[in-house]
BAFI-3210 file (N, C-alpha, C; in Angstrom, 3 decimals, decimal comma, padded with zeros to 6 digits):
// residues 167
n [1|2|3|4|5|6|7|8|9|10|11|12|13|14|15|16|17|18|19|20|21|22|23|24|25|26|27|28|29|30|31|32|33|34|35|36|37|38|39|40|41|42|43|44|45|46|47|48|49|50|51|52|53|54|55|56|57|58|59|60|61|62|63|64|65|66|67|68|69|70|71|72|73|74|75|76|77|78|79|80|81|82|83|84|85|86|87|88|89|90|91|92|93|94|95|96|97|98|99|100|101|102|103|104|105|106|107|108|109|110|111|112|113|114|115|116|117|118|119|120|121|122|123|124|125|126|127|128|129|130|131|132|133|134|135|136|137|138|139|140|141|142|143|144|145|146|147|148|149|150|151|152|153|154|155|156|157|158|159|160|161|162|163|164|165|166|167]
n.u [010,515|011,060|013,412|015,988|015,589|015,890|013,919|013,867|013,188|010,465|008,509|006,370|006,473|004,996|005,525|003,911|002,001|-000,499|-001,246|-000,777|-002,594|-005,221|-008,607|-008,110|-007,579|-005,243|-004,741|-007,022|-006,484|-004,197|-005,291|-007,158|-005,918|-002,843|-002,908|-004,928|-003,957|-001,564|-002,697|-003,798|-001,474|-000,187|-002,121|-002,120|000,455|000,239|-001,902|-000,861|001,365|000,368|-001,256|-000,242|-000,998|-003,764|-004,332|-002,216|-000,113|001,375|004,173|006,239|007,731|006,185|004,026|001,272|-000,033|-003,299|-005,112|-005,800|-006,416|-005,266|-003,171|-002,457|-001,199|001,109|-000,251|-002,935|-005,578|-006,701|-007,593|-005,209|-004,559|-002,971|000,250|003,329|005,029|007,795|007,889|007,319|008,847|012,167|013,222|014,334|013,282|010,483|010,027|008,477|006,839|003,693|001,625|-000,973|-001,600|-000,298|-001,188|-000,045|-000,961|-000,469|-002,664|-005,716|-008,188|-010,878|-010,799|-009,794|-011,884|-013,995|-013,167|-013,062|-015,781|-016,853|-015,836|-016,452|-014,883|-012,483|-013,493|-014,501|-012,123|-010,900|-012,897|-013,333|-010,983|-008,800|-006,903|-004,994|-005,421|-003,756|-003,527|-001,315|000,134|000,864|003,559|004,552|004,177|002,371|-000,984|-003,773|-006,034|-007,873|-010,968|-013,148|-016,407|-016,206|-014,952|-012,486|-009,787|-007,755|-004,306|-002,914|-004,989|-005,829|-003,528|-003,504|-005,882|-005,242|-003,098|-004,402|-005,989|-004,259|-003,708]
n.v [014,423|014,069|015,321|014,157|012,671|011,733|012,894|013,020|015,349|015,280|016,122|018,266|020,001|020,680|022,087|020,853|020,411|018,790|018,734|021,218|022,762|024,175|023,733|023,147|024,943|025,578|023,157|023,089|025,256|024,253|022,027|023,221|025,158|025,036|022,236|021,993|023,703|022,356|020,074|021,113|021,843|019,349|017,842|019,200|018,665|015,880|015,334|016,597|015,051|012,431|012,577|014,597|015,663|015,932|017,040|018,698|021,389|021,155|021,965|024,345|026,229|026,932|028,362|030,593|033,074|033,334|035,703|035,547|032,959|030,622|028,899|028,820|026,346|027,080|028,648|028,142|025,824|023,967|025,530|025,428|024,413|023,199|022,106|022,806|020,505|020,513|020,976|018,603|016,645|015,804|015,505|013,049|011,498|011,206|013,784|013,992|011,707|010,428|010,664|010,441|012,921|012,313|012,786|013,075|013,178|014,052|013,922|013,829|011,635|012,340|015,134|015,707|014,627|016,341|018,720|017,954|017,428|019,992|021,397|021,480|021,441|020,233|017,780|016,765|016,451|014,431|012,377|011,704|010,578|012,056|013,071|011,408|010,654|010,120|009,001|009,478|007,419|007,541|006,761|007,634|006,039|005,199|004,846|004,791|005,033|007,369|006,639|007,720|009,249|010,073|007,970|005,665|003,337|000,811|000,793|-001,611|-003,406|-002,492|-003,007|-005,790|-006,408|-005,470|-007,164|-009,648|-009,362|-009,803|-012,456]
n.w [015,456|012,770|012,215|011,772|009,518|006,072|003,761|001,089|-000,322|-000,642|001,057|002,934|005,731|008,938|012,104|014,727|017,621|018,989|021,636|022,610|021,378|022,049|021,511|018,899|016,815|015,362|014,092|012,484|010,789|009,468|008,129|006,455|004,956|004,171|003,614|001,694|-000,335|-000,916|-002,007|-004,364|-005,795|-005,925|-007,360|-009,775|-010,784|-010,778|-012,662|-014,958|-015,414|-015,686|-018,024|-020,168|-022,609|-022,468|-019,879|-019,332|-020,566|-022,844|-024,994|-023,676|-025,066|-027,187|-026,277|-026,177|-024,341|-023,039|-021,873|-018,408|-018,304|-019,477|-021,822|-025,335|-027,494|-029,741|-032,655|-032,426|-031,625|-028,733|-025,599|-023,077|-019,781|-017,873|-016,562|-018,327|-020,537|-020,021|-017,308|-016,102|-017,236|-018,118|-020,627|-020,864|-018,840|-016,538|-014,167|-011,954|-009,880|-010,422|-007,914|-005,463|-002,983|000,207|003,490|006,706|010,011|013,361|015,600|017,531|016,228|016,465|016,558|014,004|012,463|013,216|012,000|009,305|008,911|009,131|006,967|003,743|001,358|002,182|003,008|000,563|-000,937|000,555|000,841|-001,804|-002,547|-003,517|-001,859|000,549|003,892|006,918|010,292|013,001|015,519|019,074|019,226|016,845|014,675|011,688|012,132|011,528|008,722|006,873|005,440|004,257|004,622|007,276|008,540|009,738|009,276|010,744|009,868|009,593|009,045|006,567|005,040|005,195|003,838|001,266|000,651|000,625|-001,644|-003,732|-003,741]
ca.u [010,422|011,540|014,601|017,142|015,188|016,035|012,617|014,061|012,545|009,086|007,662|006,095|006,280|004,599|005,792|002,585|001,767|-001,925|-001,430|-000,683|-003,550|-006,545|-009,673|-007,650|-007,598|-004,066|-005,010|-008,010|-005,775|-003,330|-006,098|-007,979|-005,109|-001,723|-003,257|-005,707|-003,047|-000,675|-003,460|-003,889|-000,171|000,005|-003,022|-001,704|001,580|-000,290|-002,646|000,021|002,280|-000,399|-001,652|000,066|-001,725|-005,126|-004,389|-001,077|-000,183|002,251|005,519|006,287|008,336|005,162|002,873|000,723|-000,889|-004,660|-005,594|-005,367|-007,129|-004,425|-002,315|-002,625|000,075|001,250|-001,185|-004,324|-005,825|-007,505|-007,052|-004,488|-004,504|-002,080|001,675|004,014|005,778|009,112|007,750|007,123|009,739|013,448|013,669|014,672|012,440|009,574|010,622|007,539|006,087|002,298|001,051|-001,917|-000,994|-000,469|-001,079|000,076|-001,200|-000,437|-003,746|-006,835|-009,085|-012,118|-010,542|-009,712|-013,236|-014,772|-012,732|-013,523|-017,240|-017,186|-015,253|-016,855|-013,776|-011,583|-014,185|-014,551|-010,792|-010,631|-013,900|-013,212|-009,699|-007,761|-005,895|-005,043|-005,131|-003,356|-003,323|-000,140|-000,004|001,752|004,959|004,905|003,841|001,093|-001,886|-005,096|-006,220|-009,223|-011,530|-014,336|-017,587|-015,740|-014,562|-011,054|-009,437|-006,362|-003,441|-002,611|-006,149|-005,776|-002,445|-003,942|-006,881|-004,525|-002,321|-005,343|-006,519|-003,268|-003,521]
ca.v [013,087|013,992|016,154|013,424|011,858|012,224|012,687|013,082|016,506|014,933|016,386|019,632|019,726|021,692|021,760|020,916|019,559|018,928|018,914|022,657|023,406|024,185|023,996|022,643|026,001|025,458|021,987|023,491|026,075|023,374|021,170|023,993|026,064|024,391|020,914|022,199|024,254|021,256|019,189|021,771|021,711|017,928|017,383|019,782|017,851|014,533|015,304|016,981|013,934|011,273|012,785|015,998|016,101|016,295|017,850|019,599|022,493|020,934|022,528|025,721|027,114|027,297|028,936|031,936|033,302|033,799|036,355|034,854|031,686|029,507|029,143|028,044|025,813|027,561|029,701|027,687|024,633|024,077|026,232|024,491|025,021|022,464|022,433|022,447|019,249|020,709|020,983|017,243|015,721|016,471|015,101|011,627|010,784|012,044|014,404|013,792|010,462|010,823|010,061|011,268|013,501|011,629|013,712|012,374|014,149|013,584|014,598|012,908|011,422|013,092|016,527|015,744|014,411|017,577|019,677|017,419|017,595|021,421|022,010|020,674|021,273|019,231|016,488|016,284|015,972|013,176|011,352|011,298|009,914|012,897|013,202|010,309|011,159|009,103|009,450|008,905|006,965|008,216|006,434|008,178|005,100|005,428|003,909|004,681|005,690|007,878|005,901|008,417|009,229|010,272|006,655|005,357|001,923|000,579|000,599|-003,037|-004,022|-002,067|-003,751|-007,180|-006,457|-005,313|-008,380|-010,714|-009,162|-010,258|-013,918]
ca.w [014,890|011,389|012,061|011,254|008,370|004,703|003,130|-000,352|-000,927|-000,969|002,216|003,368|007,151|009,908|013,492|015,336|018,786|019,292|023,080|022,872|020,471|022,679|020,556|017,597|015,805|014,493|013,255|011,482|009,794|008,675|007,257|005,511|004,126|003,479|003,092|000,466|-001,350|-001,317|-002,895|-005,677|-006,451|-006,188|-008,417|-011,048|-011,245|-011,024|-013,926|-016,064|-015,637|-016,142|-019,424|-020,448|-023,797|-022,072|-018,661|-019,281|-021,533|-023,985|-025,071|-023,170|-026,065|-028,170|-025,583|-026,344|-023,177|-023,323|-020,652|-017,197|-018,366|-019,859|-022,973|-026,557|-027,963|-031,108|-033,052|-032,380|-030,833|-027,520|-024,438|-022,208|-018,448|-016,982|-016,564|-019,563|-020,579|-019,415|-015,846|-015,602|-017,948|-018,407|-021,954|-020,808|-017,863|-015,757|-012,986|-010,847|-009,849|-010,219|-006,711|-004,716|-001,791|001,484|004,611|007,979|011,079|014,744|016,330|017,757|015,091|016,688|016,171|012,542|011,939|013,410|010,973|008,012|008,851|008,995|005,768|002,590|000,406|002,760|002,973|-000,823|-001,309|001,252|000,537|-003,203|-002,758|-004,114|-000,807|001,516|005,235|007,880|011,671|013,647|016,904|020,031|018,939|015,542|013,604|011,011|012,793|010,910|007,424|006,629|004,304|003,766|005,481|008,656|009,062|009,707|009,421|011,133|008,706|009,470|008,393|005,161|004,400|005,087|002,767|-000,005|000,424|000,275|-002,993|-004,706|-003,626]
c.u [011,048|012,874|015,771|016,810|015,501|014,735|012,675|013,386|011,081|008,131|007,532|005,673|005,804|005,018|004,484|002,514|000,328|-002,181|-001,369|-001,685|-004,958|-007,605|-009,336|-007,755|-006,425|-004,242|-005,995|-007,364|-004,895|-004,156|-006,885|-007,170|-003,954|-002,051|-004,023|-004,811|-002,082|-001,405|-003,596|-002,594|000,063|-000,861|-002,659|-000,518|001,116|-000,940|-001,745|001,038|001,540|-000,787|-001,462|-000,696|-003,122|-005,136|-003,236|-001,222|000,831|003,600|005,520|006,868|007,313|003,966|002,549|-000,293|-002,229|-005,215|-004,987|-005,976|-006,239|-003,542|-002,834|-001,250|000,190|000,213|-002,643|-004,470|-006,652|-006,794|-006,439|-004,300|-003,542|-000,646|002,305|004,796|007,117|009,051|007,651|008,077|011,032|014,011|014,042|013,757|011,507|010,288|009,770|006,853|004,628|001,650|000,028|-001,212|-001,326|-000,220|-001,068|-000,026|-001,175|-001,434|-004,855|-007,758|-010,370|-011,955|-010,466|-011,094|-014,109|-014,439|-013,209|-015,022|-017,639|-016,742|-015,474|-015,711|-012,812|-012,224|-014,243|-013,197|-010,506|-011,603|-013,817|-011,834|-008,617|-006,614|-006,096|-004,596|-004,851|-003,177|-002,101|-000,474|000,978|003,228|005,426|004,612|002,506|000,116|-003,221|-005,143|-007,671|-009,753|-012,807|-015,489|-017,275|-015,385|-013,063|-010,871|-008,007|-005,521|-003,128|-003,746|-006,145|-004,694|-002,837|-004,954|-006,213|-003,747|-003,232|-005,843|-005,542|-003,075|-004,480]
c.v [012,988|014,697|015,410|012,584|012,538|011,895|012,906|014,255|016,289|015,216|017,882|019,491|020,948|021,198|021,950|019,938|019,770|019,152|020,389|023,453|023,323|024,575|023,579|023,670|025,926|024,263|022,335|024,350|025,215|022,567|021,950|024,942|025,302|023,002|021,036|022,735|023,169|020,293|019,796|021,575|020,261|017,452|017,983|019,000|016,438|014,458|015,618|015,891|012,739|011,408|014,250|016,523|016,594|017,293|018,837|020,709|022,357|021,614|024,012|026,703|027,622|028,020|030,359|032,124|033,873|034,382|035,699|033,458|030,486|029,896|028,359|027,534|026,171|028,627|029,251|026,479|024,933|024,895|025,194|025,151|024,319|022,945|022,053|021,140|019,383|020,760|019,578|016,221|016,458|016,131|013,639|010,846|011,774|012,558|014,106|012,444|010,820|010,046|011,007|011,751|012,657|012,636|012,889|013,399|013,445|014,417|013,582|012,833|012,229|014,552|016,653|015,554|015,648|018,598|019,227|017,655|019,051|022,044|021,112|020,432|020,196|017,851|015,929|015,749|014,604|012,073|010,860|010,739|010,741|013,132|012,035|010,848|009,997|009,746|008,734|008,504|007,732|007,972|006,942|007,255|005,484|004,390|003,717|005,475|006,120|007,205|006,536|008,319|009,364|008,950|006,435|003,854|001,819|000,295|-000,875|-003,763|-003,705|-002,841|-005,208|-007,344|-006,358|-006,582|-009,530|-010,575|-009,632|-011,771|-014,673]
c.w [013,507|011,180|011,424|010,014|007,044|003,985|001,619|-001,040|-001,252|000,178|002,464|004,821|007,922|011,282|014,239|016,499|019,231|020,783|023,478|022,045|021,061|021,656|019,137|016,474|014,846|013,555|012,141|010,393|008,888|007,674|006,202|004,634|003,473|002,931|001,772|-000,650|-001,833|-002,248|-004,283|-006,458|-006,855|-007,348|-009,774|-011,623|-011,591|-012,406|-015,113|-016,382|-016,221|-017,615|-019,784|-021,655|-023,426|-020,916|-018,522|-020,306|-022,659|-023,859|-024,711|-024,193|-027,081|-027,562|-026,024|-025,232|-023,625|-022,024|-019,433|-017,152|-018,609|-021,019|-024,169|-026,934|-029,438|-031,411|-033,052|-031,488|-029,606|-026,451|-023,515|-020,851|-017,491|-017,059|-017,895|-019,410|-019,861|-017,888|-015,272|-016,228|-018,304|-019,785|-022,031|-019,886|-017,174|-014,514|-011,759|-010,981|-009,559|-009,072|-006,108|-003,449|-000,563|002,595|005,890|009,089|012,427|015,530|016,552|016,536|015,248|016,261|014,654|011,923|012,095|012,321|009,595|007,853|008,617|007,675|004,554|001,605|000,900|002,662|001,553|-001,277|-000,700|000,843|-000,901|-003,554|-003,416|-003,144|000,146|002,873|006,174|009,249|012,237|015,076|017,783|019,726|017,578|014,378|012,970|011,547|012,083|009,617|007,303|005,366|003,763|004,743|006,956|009,339|008,845|009,846|009,924|009,894|008,517|008,753|006,900|004,413|004,198|003,960|001,406|-000,339|-000,002|-001,155|-004,070|-004,672|-004,509]
res [r|t|q|s|l|d|l|g|g|r|a|f|l|h|s|y|d|w|r|q|d|n|g|f|g|v|l|e|l|i|m|t|a|p|m|v|v|a|s|w|i|n|l|q|y|y|a|s|t|v|d|n|r|v|f|g|s|g|n|k|a|l|h|n|v|v|g|a|l|g|v|l|e|g|n|g|g|d|l|r|v|g|l|p|w|q|s|v|h|d|g|e|r|y|i|h|e|p|l|r|l|n|v|l|i|d|a|p|i|e|a|m|n|d|i|i|a|r|h|e|v|v|r|q|l|l|d|n|g|w|v|h|l|f|a|l|a|e|d|g|a|v|s|r|r|y|v|g|g|l|r|w|r|p|v|a|e|e|e|a|t|a|a|e|s|y|q]
***
């Protein structure tokens, strides 16, 4: 479905067919390993871009490493644990658009809900809005959005609600 698409370097893809995944073990691995790691990376860039002074680590040229904990900027100040300014800004503009991670999965909602219910870390990321999860329909269109509490809404309904709020 995505082979001929230009995703602009903004996608991390897995080749997955739920029809060949008896028991949904592969789906569970995808949702509990690469999806969680992608959220860590995404949130680090997100926070370091949104407010580098608070969540980032400032100027990389001035870093002094403090154990395996973080860095100090210069010879003092607060411990900094985020990404350096140079990782999120090229001197003229931001390199990364601060967006929450969107995960699109082609699998039955019941299987995804079972995995979410069994894995607290996954559920917290989704229920607290740090990661947005979408289900794909048979035709590849985005059909439903996870809204928390093991509940899903049709995407068309969500778009209509958003449009109404601007009127």
